[in-house]
C-alpha positions in Angstrom: -24.1 7.1 -35.4 -25.9 8.2 -38.5 -28.2 10.5 -36.5 -25.3 11.9 -34.5 -23.3 12.7 -37.6 -26.3 14.6 -39.2 -26.7 16.4 -35.9 -23.0 17.3 -36.0 -23.4 18.7 -39.5 -26.4 20.8 -38.5 -24.5 22.1 -35.4 -21.6 23.2 -37.7 -24.0 24.9 -40.1 -25.6 26.8 -37.2 -22.2 27.8 -35.8 -21.1 29.1 -39.3 -24.3 31.3 -39.7 -24.1 32.7 -36.1 -20.4 33.5 -36.3 -20.7 35.1 -39.8 -23.6 37.2 -38.6 -21.7 38.3 -35.5 -18.5 38.9 -37.6 -16.2 36.6 -35.7 -14.3 35.9 -38.8 -11.6 33.5 -37.6 -14.0 31.2 -35.8 -16.4 31.6 -38.7 -13.7 30.4 -41.0 -13.1 27.3 -38.8 -16.9 26.6 -38.6 -17.3 27.0 -42.4 -14.4 24.7 -43.1 -15.8 22.1 -40.7 -19.2 22.3 -42.3 -17.7 21.9 -45.8 -15.7 18.8 -44.7 -18.7 17.2 -43.0 -20.9 17.9 -46.1 -18.3 16.6 -48.4 -18.1 13.5 -46.4 -21.8 12.8 -46.9 -21.7 13.6 -50.6 -18.5 11.8 -51.4 -18.1 9.0 -48.9 -21.4 8.7 -47.2 -22.1 9.0 -43.5 -19.2 7.5 -41.5 -20.2 4.1 -40.2 -19.5 3.0 -36.6 -18.1 -0.4 -37.6 -15.6 1.0 -40.1 -14.4 3.7 -37.8 -14.0 1.2 -34.9 -12.1 -1.2 -37.2 -9.8 1.6 -38.3 -8.9 2.4 -34.7 -8.6 -1.3 -33.9 -6.0 -1.7 -36.7 -4.1 1.6 -36.4 -4.0 2.2 -32.6 -4.4 -1.5 -31.6 -7.5 -0.6 -29.5 -9.8 -3.2 -28.1 -13.4 -3.2 -29.5 -14.8 -1.6 -26.4 -12.2 1.2 -26.5 -12.7 1.8 -30.2 -16.5 2.1 -30.0 -16.3 4.4 -26.9 -13.7 6.6 -28.6 -15.8 7.0 -31.8 -18.9 8.0 -29.8 -16.8 10.3 -27.6 -15.3 11.9 -30.7 -18.6 12.7 -32.4 -20.0 14.1 -29.1 -16.9 16.3 -28.8 -17.3 17.6 -32.4 -21.0 18.4 -31.7 -20.1 20.1 -28.4 -17.4 22.1 -30.2 -19.8 23.6 -32.7 -22.3 24.4 -29.9 -19.5 26.3 -28.0 -18.5 28.2 -31.1 -22.2 29.2 -31.6 -22.3 30.5 -28.0 -19.0 32.3 -28.2 -20.5 35.7 -29.3 -22.5 35.8 -26.1 -20.4 34.1 -23.4 -17.0 35.0 -24.8 -14.0 33.5 -22.9 -16.3 31.3 -20.9 -17.0 29.3 -24.1 -13.3 28.2 -24.1 -13.4 27.2 -20.4 -16.7 25.5 -20.8 -15.5 23.6 -23.9 -12.4 22.4 -22.0 -14.5 21.3 -19.0 -17.0 19.4 -21.2 -14.2 17.9 -23.3 -12.7 16.5 -20.1 -16.1 15.2 -19.0 -16.6 13.5 -22.4 -13.0 12.1 -22.1 -13.8 10.8 -18.6 -17.0 9.1 -19.8 -15.1 7.6 -22.7 -12.5 6.3 -20.3 -15.1 4.7 -18.1 -16.9 3.1 -21.1 -13.6 1.7 -22.5 -12.8 1.0 -19.6 -9.7 3.3 -19.3 -8.7 6.4 -17.4 -9.3 10.0 -18.2 -6.0 10.5 -20.0 -6.5 7.5 -22.3 -10.1 8.2 -22.9 -9.3 11.8 -24.0 -6.5 10.5 -26.2 -8.9 8.0 -27.7 -11.3 10.8 -28.7 -8.5 12.6 -30.5 -7.6 9.4 -32.4 -11.2 8.8 -33.3 -11.6 12.3 -34.7 -8.7 11.4 -37.0 -10.5 8.3 -38.2 -13.6 10.4 -38.9 -11.5 12.8 -41.0 -9.9 9.9 -42.8 -13.2 8.3 -43.7 -14.8 11.6 -44.8 -11.9 12.5 -47.1 -11.4 8.9 -48.2 -7.8 8.8 -47.1 -5.7 6.7 -44.7 -5.5 7.2 -41.0 -1.8 8.1 -41.4 -2.7 10.7 -44.0 -5.3 12.3 -41.7 -2.8 12.5 -38.8 -0.2 13.9 -41.2 -2.5 16.7 -42.5 -4.0 17.6 -39.1 -1.2 17.1 -36.6 1.6 18.6 -38.6 0.1 21.2 -40.8 -3.4 22.3 -39.7 -2.7 22.2 -36.0 0.4 24.4 -36.3 -1.3 26.9 -38.6 -4.4 27.6 -36.4 -2.6 29.5 -33.6 -1.3 31.9 -36.2 -4.7 32.4 -37.7 -6.3 32.9 -34.2 -4.0 35.9 -33.3 -4.4 37.8 -36.6 -7.5 39.8 -35.4 -5.6 41.0 -32.3 -2.6 42.0 -34.3 -4.7 43.7 -36.9 -6.7 45.8 -34.4 -3.5 46.7 -32.6 -1.7 47.8 -35.8 -4.8 49.8 -36.8 -4.9 51.6 -33.4 -1.2 52.7 -33.8 -1.7 53.9 -37.4 -5.0 55.7 -36.9 -4.9 56.8 -33.3 -1.3 56.7 -32.2 -2.4 54.9 -29.0 -2.3 51.4 -27.5 1.4 50.7 -28.2 1.9 48.1 -25.5 -1.2 46.1 -26.4 -0.3 46.3 -30.1 3.3 45.3 -29.4 2.3 42.1 -27.5 -0.3 41.2 -30.2 2.2 41.6 -33.0 4.9 39.8 -31.1 2.6 36.9 -30.4 1.6 36.8 -34.1 5.3 36.9 -35.1 6.2 34.1 -32.7 3.3 31.9 -33.8 4.2 32.5 -37.5 7.8 31.6 -37.0 6.8 28.4 -35.1 4.4 27.5 -38.0 7.2 28.0 -40.5 9.7 26.0 -38.5 7.3 23.1 -38.0 6.4 23.0 -41.7 10.0 23.3 -42.8 10.9 20.5 -40.4 8.6 18.0 -42.1 7.8 19.3 -45.6 10.8 17.8 -47.3 9.8 14.3 -46.1 7.3 11.9 -47.5 4.0 11.4 -45.6 5.2 8.1 -44.1 8.6 9.5 -43.1 7.1 12.7 -41.6 4.5 10.8 -39.6 7.0 8.3 -38.4 9.4 11.1 -37.4 6.6 13.0 -35.6 5.7 9.9 -33.6 9.3 9.2 -32.6 9.9 12.8 -31.6 6.7 12.8 -29.4 7.8 9.5 -27.9 11.2 10.9 -27.0 9.8 14.1 -25.4 7.1 12.0 -23.7 9.8 9.9 -21.8 10.5 13.1 -19.8 7.0 12.9 -18.4 6.6 9.1 -18.0 8.1 6.0 -19.6 6.4 4.1 -22.5 2.8 4.6 -23.7 1.7 6.8 -20.8 4.4 9.5 -21.6 3.5 9.4 -25.3 -0.2 9.9 -24.6 0.5 12.7 -22.1 2.7 14.7 -24.4 0.1 14.4 -27.2 -2.5 15.9 -24.9 -0.2 18.6 -23.6 0.8 19.8 -27.1 -2.3 19.2 -29.1 -4.9 20.1 -26.5 -3.6 22.0 -23.4 -1.0 24.3 -25.1 -3.3 24.8 -28.1 -6.1 26.0 -25.8 -3.8 28.3 -23.8 -2.5 29.9 -27.0 -6.1 30.4 -28.2 -7.0 32.0 -24.8 -4.0 34.3 -25.0 -5.0 35.4 -28.5 -8.5 36.2 -27.3 -7.1 38.2 -24.3 -4.8 40.2 -26.6 -7.8 40.8 -29.0 -9.9 42.2 -26.1 -7.1 44.3 -24.8 -6.6 45.9 -28.2 -10.3 46.3 -28.7 -10.5 48.2 -25.4 -8.0 50.7 -26.8 -9.9 51.0 -30.0 -13.1 51.8 -28.1 -11.3 54.4 -25.9 -9.9 56.1 -29.0 -13.4 56.1 -30.7 -15.0 57.6 -27.6 -12.3 60.3 -27.3 -13.0 61.7 -30.8 
C-alpha cells in the first residue's frame, strides 16, 4: 500500500506538469489539487495504512474484511489510473475519458471478484474507499469526507469543466461575430450547471454536516427505490449520479469546447 500511494503521488505530479505545459487549465487545476492533497497527506498524516482504511470501511459501510481490503486496493488503482489518463489527455483527447471509464469498470469488476461481489458493488466499494483515503489524508471523519466531496466538490466540478467552452464561445462572438450556435449551447450548459451547483449547495448549506449527510443518504435511498428496492437501488443511484452522469456531463463539456474551438480556428484562418 505504501508503494502504491507513493506511485499515486508521482502519477499526479506528472499529470500536473503535463497538463500545465499543454495548457489544459481545468484538468491541470484538478491534477494540482490532487497532488497537493496527496502531498499534504504524507506531510500531515503519513502514508495511509491499509489496516486503518479497511477498518474505517468496515465500521462505516459495514463491509466484510475481504470487501474492505479489495475496495482499498481498487481505489488506489483507480486514482493512479485517473492521473495516467489525465496525463494522456493532450494526445488521445476524448478517448482518455472512454478509456478511463472502461478501465474503471474493469477495476470495479476485479474488486467485485476479490470481495467477492458483483461489478456494481465492487465499483461502489471503490468510491467508498476513495472517501476513506481522503478522510485519512485530511485527518477528518468518513462522514466529513463524504459531506465535502459528494455534496460540494462533485456538484462544482461540472461547472468548472464547461467554463473553457463557454469562454471560447463568448470570445468568438465578441471578436469575430461568428459561432453563435456553438457559443449559445456552451453558455447555456454553463448556466444550467451553475444553477444546479447553486441549488444543491443551497439545499444543504444551512444544515450541519451530520444533518446534510443524513438527508443526502435518505434522498438517494428514496430515488434509488425507483431502480431497485433496498441496498441495490441505493448503490445503483450512487453510481448513476456520481459516476455515469458526471462522466456524460464532462464529455458534453469537451464536445462543446471542441465545437467552439473549430469556429475559433476557422475565424483565425479567414483573417
